[in-house]
N, C-alpha and C positions, 0 to 999 in steps of 0.2 A: 225775415224772421230773426229776431234778436235772441241772444243766448238766455235772456231772462225769462222768456216764455216757452222755451223748448220743452219743459216738463209738462206743459199743457197739451202737447200733441200726443196722439196715440203711440204708445211704446216709449214715450219720453220719460216716464217716471223711472227714477233710478231704483235698482234692486236694493232693498235695505240690508240684505245679507252680506256679511263680510267676505264670504267666499263665493260671490256671485259668478265669477269667471269659472270656477270649478263646477258650479251647478249648471252653467250654460253648456259645458261639455257633456255633463250627464244628460241634460235634456236632449242634446243632439244625438247622443247614443240611443236614447229611447225612441226618438223619431226615426232614426235609421233602422232600429229593430222592427218598428211597425212596417216600414217600407220593405225590409228584407222578408218579413213574414208574408206580405202580399206577393212579392216576387216568387217565393217558393210555392205558394198556392197556385200561381199562374204557371209555373214550371211543371207542376204536377199535372195540370190540365193539358199542357202542351205535350207532355209525355204520353198521356192517354190518347190524345188526338192522333199521334203517330202510330198507335197500336191498333186503332179501329179502322177496319176496311168495310167496304160495302158488299153487295151481292156479287158472288163469283159465278158467272155463267158456266165456266169450265167445271167447277166443283159442285155447282148447284147448291150453294150454301153461303151463309155470311162468313166473313173472315175476320179474325183478330190477329193482327200482325205482331211479331216481336218488335220491341222498340229498337231503334238503331243501336249498333254495337257499342258506340261510345256511351250510350245511356244504360244499356243492359249490363255491360261488363266493367265499365270504368266509372260510371256515375258522374261524368263530367258536368260541370255547371258553367254558365257564362261567367266571364271574367268580372262582370259587374257584380255578381253575387260574392265572389271572392273579395272584391274591393270593398263591398259594403261590410263584410265581416271584419276586414282590416280596419276600416274607419271606426267601427264600434269599439274594437279593442284599443286603438290608439286614443280615442276620446276618453275611455276609462282611465288609461294610464296618465293621460294629460291632466285629468281632474285631480288625481292624487298628487301629481307634481305641483299643480296650481295651489292646492290646499296647503301642502307643506311649505311652499315658498311664502305664502301669506303669513303662516305661523312664524317662519324664520324672520321675515321682515318686521313682524310685531315684536318678537323677542329681541332682535338685534337690528334696529333701524339704521345703524351705521355700518352695515356690511359693505365691504369693498366690491368692486366689479368682479374681481376674481372669485370672491366668496359666493356672489350671486350666481355666477355661471355654474358653480359646482352643486348648487342646491337641487335636490330631487328626492322623491319618495323612494327610499331604499328598498330594493327587493333582492335579498341575498340567499344563496343556496346553503350557507352554513353560518354558524355564529362568528367564526373568525372573520369571514368575509363581511358580515354585518358590522362588526366592531371596527374593522379597517375603514369601511365606507363612512361610518358614522363620524369617525375622527376627521376624515378629510372633507366631508360634505356638510355635516351638521354638528360640529363640535360644540357650538355655543348653545344648542338647545338644552333645556333642562332635562333631568332624569325622568320626569313624568312622561314627556313625549317620547324619549328614547325607549322607555319600557313599553309604552303603548305600541310603538311601531314594531319593536322586537317580537311581541306576542303575536303579531300578525304576519310573520315571515313564513315562507315555504317550509323551512326546516322545523317549524313548530307545527307542521301539518296543515297549513292553510293552502288548500288546493286552488281556491279562487285567485289569490295573489300570485301563486306559482304560474297558473295559466296565463294571467294577464302579463306578467313579466316576461315569460318565455315567448309567448305569441307576439307581443308587441315588438320584441327584439327582432324576431324573424320578419315581421311585416314592415318594420321601419328600415331595416338595413339589408335584407336579403331578397325577399320576394313575397308575393301575396301568399297568404296561408293556403294550404291544400284543403279544399272543400269538395265533398262529394254528396250527391243527392241519391237517396235510396228509398223511393216511394213504394208503398204497397197499395195496390188498388183492387177494387171489386167491380166487376163488369157483368151486367145482365142484359139479355136481349128481351125486349118487351114490346107489346102492341102500343101504337100511338095513343090509344084510348086511356092509357095509364099515365099520360104525360103530366097532368096537373098534380097527381098524387106525388109523383117523384120530384117535381119542381118544388112543391111545398116542403119536402123533406131535405132539400138542399143537394140533390144529386145533380151531376152534370149530364146533359142530354145531348146525344149526337144522333140526329135523324139518319136513317138509312132507307134502302129501297123496300118495296112490297109491304108498306104499312107498318114497318117495325122501327124501333129505335134502340140504341144502346144507352142504358142508364149506367152511369159510372160515378164512383167517388174514391177519393184517396183515403184508405183506412189509416195510414200512418205515413207522414212525410218526414223522414229523418234526414237532416242536413248534417253530415258528418264532417267535423273539423278536427284536425290534429289526430286523425285515424281512430279516435276512441270516444270523442264527445259529440253529443247531439247539439249543434250550434243553436238550434231553436230553444233548447233547454238551458244550456250552460251560459250563453250570453246574457239572458235576462237575470239569471241568478247573480252573475258577476256585476251587472249594472246595479242591482239592488244592494249588493254588498259594498260596492264603491260608494254609493250614496250614503250608506250608513257610516262609513269612515269619514266622509266629508262632513256629515252631520256632527260626528264626534269633534272634529277639528273646529267646526263653527261654534259649538258649545264651549270648547276650550278657549277660543278667542274672546268669548263674551264673559268669561268668568275669571280668567287668569290675570294676575298682575305681573307685567313683564319684569318688574324689579325683583320678583321672587324667583 
């Protein structure tokens, strides 16, 4: 295959967007979010499976067992779930860094290697820190981009950027983020004759003895990250927000004149 016909192959067409690398990281975060949601659904089912017992001859009744202590009291999740959350957060932060790097290259194509190494999307806890980082990392950017970035800082009340900055720092340099699973479930004992009705309504069904089955479903599956956020809620919000910022930068690159 020659380089001249590479574009004819599936996937060979180049992305026309100027920030295609940033969008690629956003797309990866979205994909990982879908995988994470499926893993949590499966984790909820596994938790319920551990709770449901069969007929007890000793007690002459069906049993519902408490989940294992690590699930009931600590809400532990597999490390793969923690790693997935970490990857999503790092992809979001990387998308912002990729975006601002492309803007920096556009505005100042003659950056030195030292200047390039310092470029990043600034996330600062206060204005003085923001100004100091701007001078050292992006001094050559115009006031329009500086003002745009400053309005989106944590000290301006931006919780999404604060979350991404803080959690990516922990994930990248310290350890995987602390994530706990806190599902709420509903369990009923039914005769097998009702099976199709419950299957159609999306319940999980666990057959047991004596012509009965347990029908179960998770009412709420809360994946708690950083002790106070539901990861299944906050991560999609942050992904959408990061995509909106990258869209802003894409539009900026298409309209700005670097000489201004």
